[in-house]
Every structure is written in C-alpha cells, then in structure tokens.
C-alpha positions in Angstrom: -13.8 4.3 -30.4 -12.4 2.4 -27.5 -8.4 0.8 -26.7 -7.4 -1.3 -24.1 -5.5 0.4 -21.1 -4.0 -1.1 -17.9 -3.1 0.3 -14.8 -0.6 -1.6 -12.3 0.2 -0.9 -8.7 2.9 -2.5 -6.2 2.5 -2.0 -2.4 5.4 -3.2 -0.5 6.4 -2.5 3.4 10.3 -2.1 2.5 11.6 -1.9 6.4 13.6 1.0 5.3 14.5 1.5 8.8 18.2 2.3 10.0 20.2 -1.0 9.4 23.5 -2.3 7.7 21.5 -3.7 5.0 19.1 -1.1 4.1 20.9 0.8 1.7 21.4 -2.6 -0.5 18.2 -4.1 -0.2 16.7 -0.6 -1.1 19.0 -0.3 -4.3 18.1 -3.9 -4.9 14.3 -3.0 -4.6 14.7 -0.3 -7.3 16.3 -2.7 -9.9 13.6 -5.4 -9.4 10.9 -2.5 -9.2 12.3 -1.2 -12.8 11.8 -4.9 -13.8 8.0 -5.2 -12.5 7.3 -1.6 -14.1 4.0 -0.7 -12.2 2.5 2.5 -13.0 2.7 3.6 -9.0 4.1 2.0 -6.1 3.0 2.5 -2.6 5.6 2.1 0.1 5.4 1.7 4.1 8.0 1.8 6.5 10.3 4.5 4.8 11.8 4.7 8.2 14.0 7.5 7.9 15.1 10.6 5.5 18.1 8.8 4.4 16.4 6.0 3.5 13.6 8.4 1.6 16.5 10.4 -0.3 17.8 7.1 -1.6 14.7 5.8 -2.8 13.9 9.0 -4.5 17.3 8.8 -6.4 17.5 5.2 -7.1 14.1 4.8 -8.3 14.7 6.5 -11.4 11.7 5.5 -13.8 9.5 7.2 -11.2 9.4 10.8 -11.6 6.9 11.8 -9.4 6.2 11.2 -5.8 4.0 12.0 -2.9 4.9 12.3 0.8 4.6 14.8 3.6 8.2 15.5 5.2 8.5 14.9 8.9 12.1 15.6 11.1 13.1 12.2 10.9 11.3 10.6 8.0 8.0 10.9 5.8 5.0 11.3 7.8 3.6 7.7 8.4 7.0 6.6 7.1 4.9 6.1 3.8 5.8 7.2 0.0 4.3 6.8 -3.0 6.0 6.9 -6.3 4.6 7.1 -9.9 5.4 7.3 -13.5 2.3 9.7 -14.1 1.9 13.2 -12.6 -0.2 13.1 -9.1 -2.7 15.7 -8.7 -3.1 17.2 -5.2 -1.5 14.4 -3.1 -2.4 15.1 0.6 -1.6 13.0 3.8 -4.2 12.6 6.9 -3.3 11.2 10.1 -5.3 8.5 12.1 -6.8 10.4 15.0 -6.2 7.2 17.2 -2.6 5.9 17.3 -2.8 4.1 20.9 -1.5 5.1 24.0 2.4 7.1 24.3 3.1 3.9 27.0 3.9 0.7 25.9 4.9 -0.8 22.3 2.2 1.5 20.3 4.7 4.4 21.2 6.6 3.5 17.9 3.2 4.2 16.1 2.8 7.6 17.8 6.4 8.4 16.9 5.8 7.2 13.0 2.2 9.5 13.1 0.4 6.5 11.0 -2.1 7.4 8.6 -3.0 7.6 4.7 -1.5 9.2 1.9 -3.9 9.7 -1.3 -2.7 10.3 -4.6 -5.1 11.7 -7.3 -4.2 10.9 -11.2 -5.6 9.8 -14.3 -4.6 7.1 -16.8 -6.8 5.9 -19.7 -9.2 8.5 -19.9 -10.0 7.8 -16.0 -9.3 9.5 -12.6 -7.6 7.1 -10.5 -7.1 7.5 -6.7 -4.5 5.6 -4.8 -4.5 5.5 -0.9 -1.3 4.2 0.4 -1.7 3.1 4.3 -0.1 1.7 7.2 -2.3 0.7 10.3 -1.2 0.8 13.9 0.2 -2.7 14.8 -1.9 -5.3 16.9 1.8 -6.2 18.8 0.0 -9.2 20.6 -1.8 -10.9 17.7 -4.9 -10.7 19.2 -7.8 -9.8 16.9 -10.9 -10.9 19.1 -13.1 -8.1 19.3 -12.7 -7.6 22.9 -8.9 -6.9 22.1 -8.2 -3.2 23.0 -5.6 -3.4 19.8 -8.3 -4.4 17.3 -10.5 -2.0 18.5 -8.1 0.5 18.0 -7.5 -0.8 14.5 -11.4 -0.6 14.0 -11.0 3.1 14.7 -8.7 3.4 12.2 -10.5 1.6 9.7 -13.4 3.7 10.2 -11.7 6.8 9.6 -10.2 5.1 6.2 -13.7 4.0 5.2 -14.8 7.7 5.5 -12.3 8.9 3.1 -12.9 6.2 0.7 -16.6 7.1 0.8 -15.3 10.8 -0.2 -14.0 9.9 -3.0 -15.6 10.6 -6.7 -18.0 7.6 -7.7 -16.5 7.6 -11.2 -12.8 7.1 -10.0 -11.3 3.7 -9.7 -10.0 3.8 -6.2 -6.9 1.6 -5.1 -6.6 1.2 -1.4 -3.0 -0.2 -0.5 -0.9 -1.2 2.5 0.0 -2.8 5.4 -3.0 -3.3 7.5 -1.5 -5.2 10.1 -4.9 -7.5 10.3 -5.4 -10.8 9.0 -7.1 -11.6 5.7 -10.6 -13.5 6.9 -10.6 -11.7 10.5 -14.0 -9.7 11.3 -12.4 -6.2 11.0 -11.3 -7.2 7.4 -14.7 -8.4 6.9 -16.2 -5.2 8.5 -14.0 -2.9 6.5 -15.0 -4.7 3.1 -18.8 -4.5 3.7 -18.1 -0.4 5.0 -16.6 0.4 2.0 -17.7 -1.7 -0.9 -14.0 -2.6 -1.6 -12.9 -5.7 -3.5 -10.1 -8.1 -2.7 -8.8 -10.2 -5.4 -6.9 -12.4 -3.4 -9.6 -13.2 -1.0 -9.5 -16.6 0.7 -5.8 -16.7 0.0 -4.1 -17.6 3.2 -0.6 -17.5 2.0 1.2 -14.7 4.6 2.9 -11.6 3.4 4.7 -11.2 6.7 7.7 -13.3 7.0 8.9 -13.0 11.1 12.3 -12.1 11.9 14.4 -14.9 13.5 13.0 -14.8 17.1 9.4 -13.5 16.1 6.9 -16.0 17.1 5.6 -17.9 13.8 2.3 -17.1 14.5 2.6 -13.7 13.3 3.1 -14.9 9.7 -0.2 -14.1 8.4 -1.9 -12.0 5.4 -1.7 -8.6 6.6 -0.8 -6.8 3.3 -3.3 -5.9 0.5 -4.5 -4.1 -2.3 -8.0 -3.2 -2.3 -10.1 -2.0 -5.6 -13.1 -0.1 -5.8 -14.6 -0.3 -9.6 -16.5 2.6 -10.4 -20.4 1.5 -11.8 -20.6 0.4 -15.5 -16.9 -0.5 -15.6 -16.1 -3.6 -16.9 -12.4 -4.3 -15.9 -10.4 -7.5 -15.7 -7.7 -8.0 -12.6 -4.7 -9.5 -12.1 -3.0 -10.0 -8.4 -0.3 -11.6 -7.1 2.8 -11.5 -4.7 6.2 -10.4 -5.5 9.6 -10.4 -3.9 8.8 -13.5 -2.2 12.7 -14.7 -2.4 15.9 -14.2 -2.0 17.7 -11.4 -4.5 21.5 -11.1 -4.8 22.1 -7.4 -3.6 23.4 -4.7 -5.2 27.0 -4.4 -3.7 27.7 -7.8 -2.8 25.6 -10.5 -0.7 21.9 -11.8 -0.9 18.9 -11.7 1.2 15.1 -11.2 1.3 14.2 -7.5 0.6 12.1 -6.9 3.5 10.2 -8.9 6.2 7.2 -8.3 4.0 6.4 -9.8 0.8 5.4 -7.0 -2.2 1.9 -7.4 -3.8 1.1 -6.3 -7.6 -2.3 -5.7 -9.1 -3.1 -5.1 -12.5 -6.4 -3.5 -13.8 -7.2 -3.4 -17.4 -10.3 -2.1 -19.1 -11.5 -0.5 -22.4 -11.0 3.3 -22.5 -11.9 6.0 -24.8 -9.4 6.7 -27.5 -10.5 10.2 -27.8 -10.1 12.6 -24.8 -13.7 13.7 -25.0 -15.1 10.5 -25.5 -15.9 9.5 -21.4 -18.9 7.0 -21.9 -18.5 4.0 -20.0 -18.8 0.3 -21.0 -22.0 -1.5 -19.7 -20.6 -4.3 -16.9 
C-alpha cells in the first residue's frame, strides 16, 4: 500500500548581519515562513550569534535545527531549521577560501562551507546540504578568472560530498552559490553531480543589488538542486518567494533581504507501512 507524500524545502540568504533593520526583517521573515510552512529551511548569512538566537526564538514552528557554533556566528554563517528531527548533522569547511588579503578576507572570517543534515520523510532517507560559496566580487566567471577557479575548487569538494551520499537518499543541495545559472561552472557542477535544477533556463535574478552596487550583479545565483534516487517517480514544483516588500514586525516596511528565497516541493508515493520500502518504477 502506498500513500502520497510531499517534502518542501526553502532556501534564503537572510542578510542577517549587524544592521538596525536586521531584527525587524528576521522577525518578519519568521512570520512569513510560518505561512509557507516548508519542512526544512536553509539559511545563509546568519552573520552574528544575536541573529542566530533571534531566529531560533522566533521560528517557533521549527523545533529542530543544525549549525556549528562559532565565536561570533555559526560557522559558515549557515543555519538549517527543520520540523522533523535531524540525524547527525555536520559542517564541512571548504578547503579553499581565497587569500587573507583583499575582499575574500570576509569569506575567510566566515569559514564558508556546507552543512549536511540527515532526516527521514515519507519512509525515505533525505539529505539536505546547505551551502554558501565564496563570493565572486568582480562578477568575472570566465575560466581564466582566479575567483572562478576558486569557486570551481569549492564546487569539486561539494561534488565529492554529494557522491558520498547513499544512492537511495533524496538529496537536496541548496544555498547561495555566487555564480550564475547557465555559466560554465554551473553546467560543469550539474554534470559532475547528476543534480537536477527545476529552474534550468530561468534567468530571473535572485540577487537584488543594494543601492550603489552595479546592476550587473543582479543574476540568478541562489539554487535548490535535487538528486532523485533511481526508480523513484516524483513531481517537483519550484518558485521564488520573498520577492516583494513586506510590512515589518515592529513597524515600517521593506524587503526581507537583498536576495530572494526559493521554495521547492517534491511529491512522491511513499509506503504506508514502515516495513514496505519497495520503490515505484520511474
């Protein structure tokens, strides 16, 4: 016997740095998050421990979380929130972070990496990898660019981690990749990993440049990729969220971040009995 099941994931670079708007934006984000009600939430740029504590307090519908504590912020400034228990979460730092001089010093201080969470849903193991890659400050993704080459090394490390996940697991890879959809880095990464991007070809930007930032940075750089296990038939829905301005909790209004969120829902038929783990033919 089988029953329909759905798993929803949301990723969002929440721009949670030390700013006078951050508390109101994060409280408003938590209010809107409860309306969207995804099963798991991948957050990037949780840049202070104050922002971390605030998110854990106001996202009351999410009783489980994963992060690695750091001196001033969670390592990688990434946090994963979940409704279901997370089994053995762990953080892997990217081996290459860029030089300690120049703009990549911020990436070094953040210790960017990947946060891996294991859970179960609908009778199936689920792996969620929440990540934030080094920024490409010159917006130069040509193969000879040193910034692009650094991103490529991080993507190769991420690809190795993805390959190590169990073949029967439904694998999600979500976050701020700091590289545009359709670039050679994007195409190479999908080829290496076998991941699927349901928004492939969508050129709508996920980054909204702040005042003074050149418009050329407005690109689709945030993603939710998925790896479907062999033999599992699924339906996938994906779209943007947090695209407009919101009335803030505490007064005023504005955008929740300089990024848009992405929500993906995957539906499949799951065994209705715990011991019935046979898969549907694709």
